[in-house]
C-alpha angles and dihedrals in degrees: 000000000000091000091052091047092049092048091052094049094047091048090053093047093049093047092055094038093242113155100202118122114257093251094061097074090037091055090050093053094043089050090054091049090049091049090053093048093049092046090050091048092050089052091046088235099133098077130053091033112271131191088239088072085084086079091072097061089040089062095039100046096074098053091041092054093046096045093043098047097030087230129131114233118217112268094248092051092045093053097038095083094051093046092048092046091051090049092052094046094048090050086072106053125209127204137213098021131074108262119234096194092093088055086072089064093047093049093046090049092050092048096048093044093050094045107034107020146268098290093052090047091051090051092053090045091051092051090047091052090052089053090052092048091050092049092047091053096043132041086357134253119213112211095023093155089056091053090049088055088049090054091049090049090054090053092049092050091049091049091051091051090048092051091048092050093050090049090052091049091050091049092049091050091048090051092048091050091048089049091050091049092048091047092050092047091049092049090051091049092050091046091052092048093051092043092052092046095049094042092051094046092048091047092054091045091050091051091050092047089050088052089050090052090052090049091051088053088053088052090057091048095044115124100196145022093263093053090047093050091048092050092047090051090053091051091049093049093048093049091045090053090048090051091049092051091048093051091048090050092050090051092050092049091049090051092049093049092043091052090052093048103039107011126259112300096180133025125232125193111251119229119258142182092293090061096058091088090055090047092054092043091054091056091045091052088051090058108271114139101233136160117202126198121183132184131181126002112308091179089066092064117110112270095248093048093047093049092048093050091045091053092047091051090046093052094043093052090046088054090051091057092043099049107020099035133224094298094064118121106228128194119197119188119182127180126177129178117169107308093342122092142160128200121189124181119184132182134161116266112254120249114269127017120301115245108254097214093148091222098114122100098184099099092042090051092049091049090050092051092047091050090052090054094046088242131136119240123193117185126173147086119314115180106316094334138082109231131195109191122181122185120188118189127349126054118339099212121161114248095022107158122222115228109248114252130200117292107244094190143329124217128191132189119249 
């Protein structure tokens, strides 16, 4: 019985988005029933049977209908039984003992205010006050001012509960919005990580496949067995490297997806500023003509800054391979001093006009990473080149030149 009653109350509360515990409305209704029973006992109206016993079903009918049908009665219908029962009880005065009939009015006012709102609660309180005034005039109600204060107290308690519920609703909505924002940000971060990983791996594979095609051309043009064997070895090495990169990319993607699905079981060090040289060297080994200049100590950059610059370099170089091709001459200049750094990647613009399909997310991802770092990123044509220029820390003035560092190595395609 109690389980069924609790389920009905909770269903009603959930349907109307009311955050009170199930026992709060139950306590209000039981309090009204207790007030009626005590008032009837004080008036000696329980036995023998008395017409005032009608007050008991008047108070009980509203909660029974609501709990049974899981429907919310209008506030005026819900409070009508309690107001009428109080009016009938106060029509027969009692003397010598504090009357509990006015408590019906206070409880009804508190319930309607807490459930339906301040205006509805004030309306019930006003009707209750009229009932008290009528009883004080005729047949007489000793202690009427005390009962008026009791009615006011019921309204205040109901208003406090209403304010608390609205504050809880606002807090819940704020938490849900914060959760949605955090979820969206995490999805975007994961999408950028996977995009950068796939774009880099495909870029390296494309360079190696291009090298294999060149080697196959050498096979066709070979004049002797030694030249043919050398060209075939180059093809085999390029395809083997492409296969290795593809397998490594698949492993990284599986780890990323597994971490999203089941949680990270093992930790892997994330790349940083000190790994940009290795990133460029990998592309150079795959056949991209690239010149790399470095100044300062990139490994001393903060982990977040180093990772962001690494991802920007990774995406930018992938775009070079995608748009400019494997024959592009790329210049990468990287300077890092303390928490300040500048990364500049330059390559000649490809012939013709790039197709503005609007489907790429590379530039948007780089801008998002730069914004997270508090850095400035400029990307666009400059003269006959396409330039990606990232400045972290220090003044962000247009045209600021990076001091030339020492050339670590320079690779050229065959």
